[in-house]
C-alpha positions in Angstrom: 39.8 4.8 32.6 43.0 3.7 31.0 43.0 2.7 27.4 44.9 -0.7 27.2 44.7 -1.0 23.4 42.8 0.0 20.3 42.4 -2.6 17.6 41.2 -1.9 14.0 38.4 -4.2 12.9 36.8 -4.6 9.5 34.0 -2.3 8.2 35.7 0.8 9.5 35.3 -0.2 13.1 37.6 -0.2 16.1 37.7 -2.0 19.4 38.7 0.0 22.4 39.9 -2.1 25.4 39.8 -0.5 28.8 40.4 -3.2 31.4 37.2 -5.2 31.6 35.3 -2.7 29.4 35.2 -3.1 25.6 33.7 -0.6 23.3 33.3 -1.2 19.5 33.0 2.1 17.7 33.7 3.7 14.3 36.7 5.3 12.7 34.9 8.6 12.7 34.6 8.5 16.5 38.3 7.5 16.8 39.4 10.4 14.6 37.0 13.1 15.8 38.1 12.4 19.4 41.8 11.9 18.7 41.6 8.6 20.6 44.7 7.0 19.0 46.8 9.5 20.9 45.0 9.2 24.3 45.9 7.0 27.1 43.0 7.8 29.4 39.3 8.5 29.1 37.4 10.5 31.7 33.7 10.0 32.2 32.7 12.9 30.0 34.7 11.6 27.0 33.6 8.0 27.6 29.9 9.0 27.5 30.5 11.1 24.5 32.1 8.1 22.7 29.0 6.0 23.6 26.6 8.6 22.3 28.5 9.0 19.0 28.8 5.2 18.6 25.0 5.0 19.0 24.6 7.7 16.5 26.7 5.9 13.9 25.1 2.6 14.6 21.7 4.1 13.8 23.0 6.0 10.8 24.4 2.8 9.3 21.2 0.9 10.0 19.2 3.6 8.4 21.4 3.5 5.2 20.8 -0.3 5.0 17.0 0.3 5.5 17.0 2.8 2.6 19.1 0.5 0.3 16.5 -2.2 0.5 14.2 0.2 -1.4 13.7 4.0 -1.8 12.2 5.7 1.3 10.4 8.9 1.9 11.7 11.4 4.5 8.6 10.6 6.5 9.4 6.9 6.5 13.0 7.7 7.7 11.7 9.9 10.5 9.3 7.1 11.6 12.2 4.6 11.4 14.5 6.8 13.5 11.8 7.3 16.2 12.5 3.7 17.2 16.0 4.6 18.4 17.0 6.5 21.5 18.5 9.5 19.7 18.2 13.2 20.4 16.2 15.3 17.9 19.5 17.0 17.0 21.0 13.6 16.0 18.0 12.6 14.1 18.1 15.9 12.1 21.9 15.3 11.6 21.1 11.9 10.0 18.3 13.3 7.8 20.6 16.1 6.6 23.5 13.7 5.8 21.2 11.4 3.9 19.9 14.3 1.9 23.4 15.5 1.1 24.3 12.1 -0.3 21.0 11.8 -2.1 19.6 8.9 -0.2 16.6 11.0 0.8 15.2 12.7 -2.3 11.5 13.5 -2.7 11.6 13.5 -6.5 13.4 10.2 -6.9 11.2 8.6 -4.3 8.1 9.8 -6.1 9.3 8.5 -9.4 10.2 5.1 -7.9 6.9 4.9 -6.0 4.8 5.6 -9.1 6.7 3.2 -11.2 6.2 0.4 -8.7 2.5 1.1 -8.3 2.0 1.2 -12.1 3.8 -2.1 -12.8 3.5 -4.0 -9.6 0.0 -3.1 -8.4 -3.6 -2.6 -9.6 -3.8 0.9 -8.3 -5.1 3.9 -10.3 -3.9 7.5 -10.3 -6.1 8.7 -7.4 -4.9 6.0 -5.1 -1.3 6.6 -6.1 -1.7 10.3 -5.5 -3.3 9.8 -2.1 -0.5 7.4 -1.0 2.2 9.9 -2.0 0.5 12.7 -0.1 0.5 10.4 2.9 4.3 10.3 2.5 4.3 14.1 2.7 5.6 14.4 -0.9 4.9 18.0 -2.2 1.8 18.1 -4.4 3.7 19.9 -7.2 6.1 17.0 -7.5 3.3 14.5 -7.4 1.3 16.2 -10.1 4.3 16.7 -12.4 5.3 13.0 -12.2 1.7 11.7 -12.5 1.4 13.7 -15.7 4.1 11.6 -17.2 2.1 8.4 -16.7 0.9 6.5 -19.8 -2.9 6.9 -19.3 -3.7 4.3 -22.0 -1.8 1.7 -19.9 -4.0 2.4 -16.9 -7.2 2.6 -19.0 -6.4 -0.8 -20.6 -5.7 -2.4 -17.2 -8.9 -1.0 -15.8 -10.9 -2.3 -18.7 -9.3 -5.8 -18.3 -10.2 -5.8 -14.6 -13.8 -4.8 -15.3 -14.2 -7.4 -18.0 -12.9 -10.1 -15.8 -15.4 -9.2 -13.1 -18.2 -9.1 -15.6 -17.3 -12.4 -17.2 -16.9 -14.2 -13.8 -20.3 -12.9 -12.6 -22.8 -15.7 -11.9 -25.0 -14.3 -9.3 -25.3 -10.5 -9.3 -27.9 -8.5 -11.2 -26.8 -5.9 -13.8 -27.4 -2.9 -11.5 -25.9 -4.6 -8.5 -22.8 -5.7 -10.4 -22.3 -2.3 -11.9 -22.4 -0.7 -8.4 -20.1 -3.3 -7.0 -17.6 -2.9 -9.8 -17.8 0.9 -9.5 -17.1 0.8 -5.8 -14.2 -1.7 -6.2 -12.5 0.4 -8.9 -13.0 3.7 -7.1 -11.3 2.1 -4.0 -8.4 1.2 -6.3 -8.1 4.8 -7.4 -9.8 5.0 -10.7 -12.1 7.8 -11.8 -15.8 7.3 -11.6 -16.3 8.7 -15.1 -13.8 6.4 -16.7 -15.3 3.4 -14.9 -18.8 4.2 -16.0 -17.5 4.8 -19.6 -16.1 1.3 -19.7 -19.2 -0.3 -18.0 -21.5 1.4 -20.5 -19.4 0.0 -23.3 -19.9 -3.6 -22.1 -23.6 -4.3 -21.9 -24.4 -6.5 -18.9 -27.2 -8.9 -19.5 -29.2 -10.3 -16.6 -31.3 -13.0 -18.3 -29.1 -16.1 -17.7 -28.2 -15.0 -14.2 -31.7 -14.2 -13.1 -32.9 -17.6 -14.3 -30.2 -19.3 -12.4 -31.0 -17.3 -9.3 -34.7 -18.0 -9.7 -34.2 -21.7 -9.9 -31.8 -21.7 -7.0 -34.3 -19.8 -4.8 -37.2 -21.9 -5.9 -35.3 -25.1 -4.9 -34.4 -23.6 -1.5 -37.7 -21.9 -0.6 -40.2 -24.5 -1.9 -39.5 -26.6 1.2 -41.1 -23.9 3.4 -43.5 -22.0 1.1 -46.0 -22.8 -1.5 -48.2 -21.0 -4.1 -48.5 -17.2 -3.8 -46.4 -17.0 -0.6 -43.5 -18.8 -2.4 -43.8 -16.5 -5.4 -43.6 -13.4 -3.1 -40.6 -14.7 -1.2 -38.7 -15.3 -4.5 -39.7 -11.8 -5.8 -38.4 -10.3 -2.5 -35.1 -12.2 -2.7 -34.5 -11.3 -6.3 -35.3 -7.6 -5.6 -32.8 -7.6 -2.8 -30.2 -9.0 -5.2 -30.7 -5.9 -7.4 -32.8 -7.4 -10.2 -35.5 -5.1 -11.6 -39.2 -5.9 -11.1 -39.7 -5.9 -14.9 -37.1 -8.6 -15.3 -38.5 -10.6 -12.4 -42.0 -10.4 -13.9 -40.8 -11.6 -17.2 -39.2 -14.6 -15.6 -42.3 -15.3 -13.6 -44.5 -15.3 -16.7 -42.3 -18.1 -18.1 -42.0 -20.0 -14.9 -45.5 -19.7 -13.4 -47.1 -22.6 -15.3 -44.1 -24.8 -14.5 -43.6 -23.9 -10.9 -46.8 -22.3 -9.5 -49.6 -24.6 -10.7 
């Protein structure tokens, strides 16, 4: 194919005009293949130019992808898998990005931890698990996690637990404790620390069990009466996690009023 003209475009790109065929490529491709001094392209060189253009297209897209936020090497490999590149070209991109410090496990780890500490509710265990899923070496993770202000996380955990306690209007003490424990473990906090905070803030059932009792009575009295009604209420309260002792205490106070 005869090269009619090569025009320099912006952003380090060139347009190669060959009759009805136009190829927009990069200055690297032009220089590496000495195209400014060629008048003809054979099929081998033409296909080579297309491959190299595709390579630089993907390379530049990958840089833009990284510049939006720091990425792990695993994320970059997953991103590159969307493109029709040889394994050799993918490895070339990874190597180049490492050489210019756009892929850096340590910097990614620092940035990831910082984001999770200040922009999420996650605890250390969840952060560590997520970093391991990014294939960050464990020694890097442990070193950076040791730099975290533990008091900051403990204070946040306590605030979250207190918020759940104060907003509780239907769960028994035991049920609520278990629910909070499960929720906070899922967020990555240690069981011991959660229990330590829960033990510090005594949960009282009295007002809640009275409300639940009255609610159940209003609902069940339509279908049941007397002993059967009392048993149904007891079963429902037990299923909500209230202790039998607490239920019996309420029943003593309510029997004369509700179960005449």
